[in-house]
C-alpha angles and dihedrals in degrees: 000000000000122000142161091292092061096056110120122229128248096264096118100045123111123238110247121233098020129100120242093251094049096050103032099097094036091047092051092050090048091050090051090049094050091047091051091050091050090048090053092048092049089050091056090047089050093051091050091050092049091049090050091050090053091050091050091048091050092050091048089054091049090050091052091050093048091048091050092049092050093047088049091054091049092050091050090054093046091240097113093099091050092048095051094048094061096037117121117249114243114206127182111235130208116303113285097019098085119223136311129222117208120197 
């Protein structure tokens, strides 16, 4: 799926009103400049995405720890069997549809 983030820059467009010989060098330098700007922008986007991935991984680890602690408390109380009997069933659905919870 294409979106706003996939729009290419203006690096390949011709300059209007100038002959090919007059604008060739200038056009090439402009193309290089636009490509460098796009490269810098993509670098910033990449760093933001990597930072977000690290934050998600950290939260996933926290969730696993919290879940383990809660299951440990339930097993100490002897309520683990009761808790798992009434737990909803989480099933992965077909790709692209998310997940379904059945009660």
